[in-house]
C-alpha positions, 0 to 999 in steps of 0.5 A: 502610424499615429503617434501616442502622446508621451504626457497627459494633455488635459490634467486640468487643475490637479494638485501638484503632487498628483501631477505625475504620469505613472513611470514604466518599470523598465525602458523596454515598456512598450505600447501599441495603437493596436491595443486601443484600436482592438479594444475600440473595435471590440467594445460596444461603445467606441469607433470601429471605423478602420480609417478614424484616427485615435487621439490618446488623452490622460485623465486623473481620477484620484490621488495615487495614495496608499489605498489605491496602491494597495489595490494595485490600480493606477489613478491615471486613466487613458482615453482612446478617443476617435478624432472623427467621431469622439467615441472612446474606451478607457484602459488602465495601463501597466505596470498595474492591472489592464482592463478594458472598461467599455461605456456599454455592453462589451462584446470583446472575445475573452482571452482564454490564455490570459492572466485572468482566465482559469488556468491561464496564469499557471500556464503563463507563469511556466511560460515566463519561467521558461524565458526567465531560465534562459535569461538567468543562465544566458541561453539563447531564446531559440525560435530562430533568432540566432545563437548570439542573442540573449534575453535581457528581461522578461515581463507581462501585461504591459500594453503590448500587442501580445501582452501575456508574456514578453521578452526583451532581447539583446539585439533590441527585439522582442519575443511577444507571447499569447499563452493560451492554456486552453487552446485545444483545437486548431479550428477556424471557429475556435474562439481562443485561436481567433483571439490569438490571430486578432493580437498577432495581426494588430501587432503586424499592422500597427507595429510596436511603439516603445519608449524610444520610438515606434517601429514595425515588427521585423523578422530579423529581430522580433517574434510573435509567439502563439503558445499552447500547452500539452492539451493542444492537438498535434495540429499545433506541432504541424503548424509550428514546423511550417513557421520554422521554415520561414523566412523560406520559400522564395516569392515566386513559389506558393506558400504551401510549399513550406508544408511538405505533409498533408497534415502540415498543409491542413494546419496551415490552411486552417490557420491562414483562413483565421488570419484572413478573418482577423485581417479583414476585421481589422483592415476591411479587406483580405490580406495580400500574399506578401502580407501573409509572408511577412506575418509568417516570417515573424510568427512561431507556434509552439506547444509546450509540455511542462509535465515532463521535466525534459519535455522543453529541455528543462532538465538542462535548463534546471541543471544550469540554474542550480549552478546560478543559484549555488544549490544542489536541488535540481528543480528548486530554482525552476520552481522559484522562477515559476513562483516569480512568474505568478507574481510578475504577471499579477503585478503586470511588471517586467524583470531584468536578467539580473533581478531574476538571478538575484530573486532566484538566489534569495529565494534559495537562501530563504528556503535554506534557513526556513524551518520546514513545517513538521506535524508529524508524530514522533516515532515510539521510543522503541521501534524495530524496523520491519523487513519483507516485500511490502516494506520494499514497496514502501521505500520506493514511495518517493516515485508515487504521488499517493501511497495507501498503507492497510492492515489490521488494527494495531499492526503498526500502519501509523508508525511506518507511515511516519517513517516513510514520511520522515524519509520523504522529508528531504524531497518535500521541504515545504512541510510535513503535514499529518491529521488523524481522520478518525475513521476508526475511533470512539469520536465521529470521523473527521469531515472533509471541511474539518480536514481541510481547515486543519491542513490549512492551519498546518501549512500556515494558510488558514484565514477566518473568512466567513465569505470564503466557502468550504469548497473555496477553501478546499480548492485553495488547499489543493492548489497549495499542495500542487504548487508546493512539495509537501508530504501529507500523512492521512492517518486512520481513514474510514473509506475512500470518500473521506480522502478523495477530496484531499488529494491534489493533482500533480506529483509535487507532494506526496500523500500517505494514507492509512486505513484498516480497509482496503480502499478500492475506490481510491485505487480505482479512480486514482490508480494508486497502489495499496500495500497491505502490511501483516504482523511482525515476524517472530524475531521483530516481535521479540526484538520489540518486546526486548527493547520495551521491557529491557534485555536483562529481564528478558534474558532472565526469563526466555521461555516466559518471554516467548509465551508473552509474545505469543499471547500478544500475537506478534501485534505491535500495539499489543506488545507495546501495551503488554510491555507497558503493563509489565513496567507497572509490575517491576517485582513480578516475574514474567513467568507468573504473568504469563501463567494468567494469560490462558483464557481469552478474556484474561489476555484482553484484560491484560492488554488494557491500560485503561484508555481507549487508545491503549485497550485492545478491546476498544481498539477492535471495537471501532471496527466491529461497531462499523459492521452490518448485522450479517457481518457482525454474526459472521465475525462472531461465528468464525472468531469463536469457531475452533481451529487455526483457520477455515476453508470455504466449505467448512465456512459455509457449513459453520454459517449455514449459508452458501454466501460465506465467501462474500461475507468473509471477503467483506471482513477481510476488506475491513482488516478482520480476516486474512485470506491465505494463498490456499484459499482458506481464511484465518483470523488473528488470535486476538481478534478471535479472543475479542469475538469469543469475549463478545459471544460470552457477553451475549452478542450471539445467542448461545443456541446459535453458536451451538447449532453452528458448531454442530453444523461444522462437526457434521460436515467434518463427519461427511468429509471423512466418510467420503469414499473417494477423497476422504483421506486426502481431505483429512490430510489437508484438514487434520488440525481443523478437525482436531480443534473442532473436537477439542471445542466440542466435547461432550453435550450434544456434539459427542457422537460426532466428536467420537466419530472424528476422534476415532478417524484421527488417531491413526493419522496422528500416530502416523505423523508422530503426533503422540502428544496431540493424540493424548490431549485429544483422547483425554478431552474425549474421555472427559466428555463421555457420559458414565451411562455410555457402554462400558465397551465404548469407554474402555475403547477410547481408554485403550487408544489413550494407553497406546498413545501414552506409551508412544508418547513416552509414558509407559507407566501411565499407559499401563495404568490406563489399560488396567482401568480399561480392563477392570471396566470390561471385566466388571460391566461387560464380562460376556461381551468383550472377549477381544477387548479384554485380550487387547487390554492384556496386550497393550499392558504387556507391550507397555511393561516390555517398553519399561524393560520388565520383560518377565512381567510383560510375558505374563500379560502377552501370553493371555493376550495371545490366547484371547486373540486365538479365540476372539480376535483376527490372525492379525491380532495373533501375529501382533501377540506373537511378535511381542512374545518373541521380542520379550523372549529375546530380551530375557535370553532366549533368541532362538525361541524368540526368532521362531515366534517372530517368524510365525508372526511374519507369516501371518501378517504377510498372508493377511496383508497388514504391512505395518504389522509385517514391518514390526515383525521384520524389525524384531527378527532383524534385532534378534539376528543382530543379537546373534551376531548375524549382522548381514541377516539383520541388515536385510530384515531392517532394510525390508522393514524400512521400505515398508515404513517409507511406502506407508509414510510412517515417519516415526518408525522409519526413523527408528528403523534408520537408527537400528540400521546405524546400530547394526552397521556400528556393530560390524565397525562400519562407522561411516555407514552407521553415521549415514543412517543415524544422520537420516534418522536425526533429520526425521526426528527433527522434523517430527520434534522428537527428542534428539539426545540418543541419536546425537550421542551416537553420531558423536561416537561414530564421528570419533 
C-alpha cells in the first residue's frame, strides 16, 4: 500500500518556531490510507478512482498559539492529493478534532455512532470505560484474543480506520471499534450499518499504518468490532454468534456452515450483502470468498447493554476497580472511567493503562475531599419520627428513581422529604438539592425556567449566557442529573405539569416530590408510586408537643395537654404553631389556654403567629383559592355540615346533587378530604373550622347553608322511616344523625330534629351512652318553642329525666320529672293522664335509686293507679316491679316477690322482653335477700339471656355483677370472679365507672 510521508514536504517559509509537526500522544497512534481514500471517495471534490495513488502533503495555516490550542485545533493540515488528477480533501489529524472539509458539497454518510452524533458520545464513553476498566484491572479484552493478552492503552478519534474507540494490546495488535448507538436494525439499506461496513472494509483492504510501520490486519492479534447498544435488534446477537465461530469452517465448506440457525443465517446473509456493497464501492468489484473469510476472521459484532450493571460482566469489573481505587463504593470508579472516556473522546487522544489507573485513583481522592452540595433545609429542632406502612415505603425509596409524597396541608410532607433525602445522601454524594416550587403559596408558582436556573445554580453549573435558550438549559440540567448522583427535593408542587420537565431519565439521581395533590399524570407517564401520609398518631402528636413545650410543663397539666393536642387535630404544623404561641405565654396555665379554644374561630386565631407560613388560615387558603366555584361550594357545605363524616347518600342530600361523588373525589385529590375504607368521606377538624369560619364571613349565603342542612335532616328522617333497613341504617349512622340534631335544633328544622331525636334515644340507652342522650335532649328542649304543646314539651322532659337517672344523676332526674308533672297539671290537666302517671313513675324510680324507698312508694302507687286507668299492661307491669323492688328494700320481701311476679306475668303475656328481664332481675335479687341462692341464680341467668339477645349491654353488665354477688354470697368466689371479670370487660367497653366492680374483684382474689 502507499506509504504516507512522515514529515511535511512543503512548509515553505514558515517561521522556525512553527516548523513542528504535531506529536502523537502515544507510540501506538495509527493512521490509514483508507481514511483519506474513503474521505476522498465520499467528497464532492477529490478523486474517487480506486487505482489513483494518493500523495500526502502537509500545509501550515497559522502558528500553534494558545488561541488555537484553546479551540482544540491543530494549525497543521493534511492534503490528501491524487497523484493522477490532483483532486484533494483536507483532514485535521488527532490528537485534535478530526473533520473532513471537502472543497465542494459533501456526500459523506453520517456516522451515527460517532463522537459528534446525538447520543453517540454517551455510548462511546461507556465502550471506552468497558475497555479502560479491563486495562486498569489487568483483565483480557476477550473477543477471542486469548487470556494472556492485555490492554495497554485506550483511545479515540486518532485517524484509525475504525476511529470511534481503539485499544492497543500487549501482543502488538489493536481492537478498533465502531460504536453505533443508533444502529437498531440489521438491514442492508440502514445508513449506520453501511457506514460501519465501509470502515471495516477500508481497514481490511488498506491495512493499518502505525508509527513503527505499515501492516495488514491480522486475525491472530487484531479485531475490528462493530458495537451497538441495547436498542439494537436481536439480529446483531445472532450475527455476533456467527463471528465468534471464525476462524472456523474449513475452506472446502461454505461460509454459512458457521450459522446453524435460521436467524443466524438470515443475519449473516444481510451483513454479507452490505459488505459486498462496501467492497464494490472501494475496489470496483465484488469480494472473493477468501476475502470474505479473512474479514470474518477479524470481525466481531457485539450488542452491549449498559443499563444493567452485570449485563457485560460490569459488576465483577466494578468490584475489581474498587480494589484498584481503594474505595468501598462499587460503582464510583466505573463512573469515573465513563467521565474520563467523555473527556478523552472529546480531546481525541489516548490513555495508557497506568494513566487510567492513576486518573481513577485521583478522581476518588478528589471525590473524597470534595464537599457535597447540600441545599436541604435543616430538620426542625423537635422532630418526632413517624411509624406506619407509608414510612416503610419511604424507607425503601433508594430503589426508586422518583418518590412522590402527598398529604394535606401541614401534615409534615416537607420534613419527611428532607429526612428521606438525608438518608439518601450517602448514595447520592454529588449533591442534595432542594427548591420550593410554590405550588401552594401566597406567591406565584415557580416556572420551569426559574426552577431550572435555581437547580443549575445549586449544582454550580449556572451560566449567564443570553445565547443559551431556556430549553438548552433544561436539557443541560437533565444531563447533569442523569450523569451524576444527586438527590433532589421538589417541594410544594402544584401539579404534574410543573415537575415533569425537571425529571431526568435514568436512575442515578433520586427525585423526591411533595404535593398536596395526587399527581396522577406524573404517576401515569413516569410510573412512579405515590405515598400518602396522614396525621400523627396520638402518641406521636403528644411526643411532638412535649418536645416543643417542655416535659415539665406538660407533666404538670396532662389533661390540658390532651385538650390542646386535640385542638390541633394531630396536625404537625398546628402543633408547632401552638407550641410557639404557648412559648410566648410563659406564665399562662395550659388549662386556661385550652378553655379558650372551644369555637372554630378561636382555634384558628390561636394557630396564627402573624406570618403566612405560620398561620393555619393562610396555609389552608392557598388550597382554597385554587378550587373552582363548584368545588368551593362543596368544601364549604361539607366542612360546615355536622358530623364526623358523611356517607355518599348523605352528601348527595346535603349538596342537592347526584354528582357528589366526583366533587368529593376532587377535594380528596387536593388534600382537603379523606376517603375512608367504608366509602365515607371525612374532613380534618381544622379544615372544618376553616370552612365554618368562611361561611361565617359570608363566603356561602346563610340561606344556602340552611337549605342544605334541611335536606340532610330530611334525608335522615326518610332513612329512619324505612320499613326495611331503618334499624341497620341507624346502627351505622347514629353519630352522624346525632351531630345533625345538635347542629340544627330550633328554627325551621325543629320538627325534623324532634323526630330524629325521639328515634335516637332508645339506641343511645341501649349502648349505654347516657351522657350523649342527656346532651341531645337538653339541646332539643332548649330549641322547643314556648308556644308548642305542653304534652310535647313534657315528653322530652320525661326522656331527659330518665337519661339523667341512668347517667348517675337521680336528684336532677327527680327535678326534671317534677317540672314535667307541673307543666302537665297546669296546662293539660284533661289530656295527659298517662303522661302524669309516667311522671310519677319516673320520680319514684329516681327516688328508689337514691335509696329513699318510702318516698319512692309514695310516687309509685299513684303511678300504678294512673297506668291501670290510662296506660297499657306493660306500663302496669313496670309500676308493679318498681313497687316490689322498693318493698324488698324496706323489709317486705314476701310482698315484694308477689308484686314482681305479677309484673313478670304481665310482661311475658304482652311480649316486652326488656321489661320481663327487669322483673326477673328483681325476683332474683329478692331470692338472694331471702337466702335462696340457687333460685336467685336461675332468675339472673334468665335475665342475662334476655339482655344478651336484645343487645342491651349496660344491663347485661349489671346482671353479670348480680350473678357474681350471688356466687360470692354462697362462698363461690372463683365463680364470682369469673362473672365480675366479664362485667368489668363490658363496663370498660362502655366507658363506665369501674371502681365498684374492681373492688369486688380484689375481694374475690383475696
